[in-house]
VMD Tcl script that draws the C-alpha trace (Angstrom):
set ca {
  {105.01 89.22 96.32}
  {107.22 91.66 98.28}
  {106.52 95.27 97.30}
  {109.91 96.74 96.46}
  {110.36 100.52 96.54}
  {112.09 100.37 93.15}
  {108.99 98.77 91.62}
  {106.76 101.45 93.13}
  {108.96 104.22 91.71}
  {108.84 102.61 88.25}
  {105.04 102.41 88.50}
  {104.80 106.05 89.57}
  {106.95 107.03 86.60}
  {104.64 105.15 84.25}
  {101.62 106.78 85.91}
  {103.11 110.19 85.11}
  {103.70 109.22 81.49}
  {100.13 107.95 81.18}
  {98.68 111.16 82.55}
  {100.80 113.21 80.14}
  {99.36 111.19 77.25}
  {95.67 111.48 78.12}
  {95.41 114.80 79.99}
  {95.85 118.31 78.62}
  {96.43 119.88 82.03}
  {92.95 121.38 82.31}
  {90.18 120.15 84.59}
  {90.39 116.80 86.34}
  {92.22 113.80 84.93}
  {89.91 111.51 82.92}
  {90.52 108.34 84.90}
  {88.44 106.31 82.44}
  {90.79 107.38 79.63}
  {93.74 106.26 81.74}
  {92.01 102.92 82.33}
  {91.49 102.48 78.60}
  {95.20 103.06 78.01}
  {95.90 100.26 80.48}
  {93.59 97.83 78.71}
  {90.63 97.98 81.09}
  {87.54 97.23 79.01}
  {84.78 97.87 81.55}
  {84.30 100.03 84.64}
  {80.94 99.57 86.32}
  {79.13 100.23 89.59}
  {77.99 97.24 91.60}
  {76.28 96.52 94.95}
  {79.49 95.70 96.84}
  {80.50 95.47 100.50}
  {84.01 96.68 99.59}
  {85.08 99.83 97.76}
  {85.96 97.99 94.57}
  {88.05 95.36 92.86}
  {90.04 94.57 89.75}
  {88.95 91.49 87.83}
  {90.37 89.50 84.93}
  {88.08 87.27 82.91}
  {89.00 83.86 81.53}
  {89.52 85.54 78.15}
  {92.04 87.92 79.73}
  {89.87 91.07 79.68}
  {90.31 93.46 82.59}
  {87.43 95.12 84.41}
  {86.93 97.29 87.48}
  {83.89 97.27 89.73}
  {83.24 99.97 92.31}
  {80.72 100.32 95.11}
  {77.50 101.93 93.92}
  {76.78 103.45 97.35}
  {80.04 105.41 97.54}
  {80.41 109.04 96.50}
  {81.59 110.02 93.03}
  {84.92 111.24 94.39}
  {85.44 108.11 96.46}
  {84.79 105.99 93.38}
  {87.28 108.00 91.33}
  {89.90 107.17 93.94}
  {88.85 103.50 93.96}
  {89.27 103.26 90.18}
  {92.67 104.95 90.38}
  {93.67 102.56 93.18}
  {92.79 99.53 91.06}
  {94.73 100.98 88.14}
  {97.62 101.25 90.56}
  {97.52 97.46 90.90}
  {97.93 97.13 87.12}
  {100.87 99.53 87.03}
  {102.57 97.89 90.00}
  {102.14 94.40 88.53}
  {103.69 95.60 85.26}
  {106.64 97.09 87.17}
  {107.08 93.80 89.03}
  {106.84 91.79 85.83}
  {103.92 89.69 87.06}
  {100.54 88.99 85.49}
  {97.19 90.12 86.86}
  {95.56 86.94 88.25}
  {92.01 85.88 87.47}
  {90.12 87.02 90.52}
  {87.15 89.05 91.66}
  {88.72 90.26 94.87}
  {91.62 89.17 96.98}
  {90.52 89.91 100.54}
  {94.00 89.13 101.86}
  {95.95 91.67 99.87}
  {99.33 92.68 101.19}
  {98.93 95.88 103.29}
  {102.22 97.23 101.92}
  {100.93 96.68 98.39}
  {97.68 98.48 99.19}
  {99.60 101.52 100.44}
  {101.80 101.46 97.35}
  {98.96 101.28 94.84}
  {97.11 104.09 96.61}
  {100.27 106.17 96.18}
  {100.37 105.26 92.48}
  {96.67 106.03 92.15}
  {97.20 109.46 93.72}
  {99.75 110.22 91.00}
  {97.07 109.49 88.41}
  {94.42 111.68 90.05}
  {96.59 114.50 91.41}
  {99.70 114.78 89.19}
  {102.69 116.18 91.07}
  {103.93 118.20 88.13}
  {100.70 120.23 88.04}
  {100.66 120.61 91.82}
  {104.28 121.76 91.82}
  {103.54 124.36 89.15}
  {100.50 125.69 91.03}
  {102.12 125.74 94.46}
  {105.12 127.69 93.15}
  {102.91 130.27 91.40}
  {102.28 132.25 94.58}
  {98.59 132.65 93.68}
  {97.23 131.09 96.86}
  {97.15 133.14 100.08}
  {97.15 130.13 102.42}
  {97.63 126.36 102.59}
  {93.95 125.58 102.86}
  {93.05 127.97 100.03}
  {95.42 125.92 97.86}
  {93.87 122.64 99.05}
  {90.32 123.80 98.35}
  {91.09 125.05 94.85}
  {93.06 121.93 93.93}
  {90.50 119.49 95.32}
  {87.85 120.98 93.03}
  {90.25 121.14 90.10}
  {91.14 117.45 90.43}
  {87.68 116.31 91.61}
  {88.93 114.66 94.80}
  {88.04 115.02 98.47}
  {89.59 117.63 100.72}
  {91.16 114.87 102.84}
  {92.69 113.19 99.78}
  {94.18 116.48 98.61}
  {95.64 117.33 102.02}
  {97.15 113.87 102.43}
  {98.55 114.03 98.90}
  {100.80 116.89 100.02}
  {102.71 114.44 102.23}
  {103.66 112.40 99.14}
  {105.11 115.16 97.00}
  {108.81 114.93 96.21}
  {109.04 118.68 95.61}
  {107.40 119.83 98.85}
  {108.21 119.21 102.51}
  {104.91 119.00 104.37}
  {103.72 118.72 107.96}
  {100.15 117.70 108.78}
  {98.82 117.41 112.33}
  {95.35 115.99 112.94}
  {93.76 116.46 116.36}
  {90.49 115.00 117.58}
  {88.37 117.83 118.97}
  {85.68 115.47 120.24}
  {86.29 112.39 122.34}
  {84.74 110.19 119.66}
  {86.89 107.93 117.51}
  {87.15 108.55 113.74}
  {86.59 105.71 111.30}
  {89.64 103.47 111.11}
  {91.62 104.87 114.01}
  {91.91 106.82 117.23}
  {94.17 109.84 117.66}
  {96.57 110.84 114.89}
  {100.30 111.45 115.13}
  {102.22 114.26 113.48}
  {102.57 113.35 109.79}
  {105.68 114.55 107.97}
  {106.56 114.53 104.27}
  {107.42 111.00 103.15}
  {110.49 112.27 101.29}
  {112.15 113.62 104.44}
  {112.69 117.07 102.98}
  {112.26 118.42 106.50}
  {112.01 117.10 110.04}
  {109.82 118.30 112.91}
  {112.18 119.35 115.69}
  {109.58 119.12 118.47}
  {108.21 115.87 119.86}
  {104.83 114.80 118.50}
  {103.21 115.04 121.93}
  {104.49 118.57 122.44}
  {103.22 119.71 119.03}
  {99.78 118.17 119.52}
  {99.39 119.61 123.02}
  {100.44 123.10 121.96}
  {98.27 123.19 118.83}
  {95.28 121.86 120.77}
  {95.69 124.75 123.19}
  {96.48 127.46 120.64}
  {93.64 126.64 118.23}
  {91.22 128.55 120.46}
  {93.16 131.77 119.82}
  {94.15 131.54 116.15}
  {94.13 129.31 113.08}
  {97.68 130.42 112.26}
  {100.42 128.33 113.85}
  {104.16 127.76 113.78}
  {105.96 124.40 114.06}
  {109.68 124.20 114.73}
  {111.36 122.16 112.00}
  {114.74 121.35 110.53}
  {115.55 121.69 106.84}
  {118.97 120.54 105.60}
  {120.45 121.06 109.04}
  {118.96 124.54 109.46}
  {116.22 125.31 111.98}
  {113.11 127.21 110.92}
  {109.60 128.05 112.09}
  {107.24 126.43 109.59}
  {104.13 128.54 109.07}
  {100.96 126.41 109.22}
  {97.22 126.94 109.09}
  {94.49 125.09 110.97}
  {91.13 123.96 109.65}
  {88.27 122.56 111.74}
  {86.79 119.65 109.77}
  {84.01 117.08 110.09}
  {85.37 113.58 109.44}
  {83.13 110.49 108.99}
  {83.31 108.26 112.08}
  {81.81 104.98 113.17}
  {78.81 106.73 114.70}
  {78.55 109.85 112.58}
  {80.75 112.86 112.00}
  {83.77 113.55 114.21}
  {85.27 117.02 114.54}
  {88.99 117.20 113.87}
  {91.41 120.10 113.69}
  {93.88 119.68 110.80}
  {97.01 121.84 110.87}
  {98.86 121.97 107.54}
  {102.01 123.67 106.35}
  {104.84 123.12 103.90}
  {108.03 124.43 102.41}
  {108.82 124.03 98.73}
  {112.08 122.98 97.13}
  {112.64 125.39 94.26}
  {115.26 123.05 92.78}
  {112.97 120.01 92.82}
  {110.05 121.98 91.41}
  {112.25 123.29 88.60}
  {113.29 119.71 87.77}
  {109.64 118.57 87.65}
  {108.35 121.47 85.58}
  {111.10 121.75 82.98}
}
mol new
graphics top color blue
foreach p $ca { graphics top sphere $p radius 0.5 }
foreach p [lrange $ca 0 end-1] q [lrange $ca 1 end] { graphics top cylinder $p $q radius 0.2 }
display resetview
């Protein structure tokens, strides 16, 4: 089935309502409690070659299986991803089929349900409240505190910033080593999905300049456009070790954002 944006937005809205019902705003979201609300009767580890799957028995009972060899945080994301399939199917008005794993899932659907799953694990309303508090001296300080608060990986938390409706984010990922990271080669300049701002420089120019400047400072500036006005977006770099095909790969992640006070006020009211 074609993954319509309207269906994804409905599913995200339902994800927010679910989190509000089961989570008191403290600690990480109990993803098992969310699953129970959605009618999932069993969540179990299994010796899998994939991260996980959503299954429906002949009696109609839903279950999730996740890879026993993966980390706790990876498995939390896998469970949330599979719950995203349930929410998206409900928004589309289709039933969950009886299956153990569909290896030919629609790539667009997989991206959509990961987005829905991120809303379950890292609720935007809480992130908007925290980011507007002014308590965090830098972008990466915020990421590190929030990743522990929500029990997710640092990468997941940084990438989540690109999805937020209330924040315009830029993330640049540069390979420091010549090795190739798992699942890809070099990375482009990632910009907030909601187009709150636009990078005014070409991606190649930004990458080249940051690759050169990182030897002098972790503090950077990226020229951007916000509502027709030009600004220098303050960003911070972080040298990270990313799992690759043949071990860890060093990457330099440069992250910065600008918040929309109006959008944050709408979320937090």
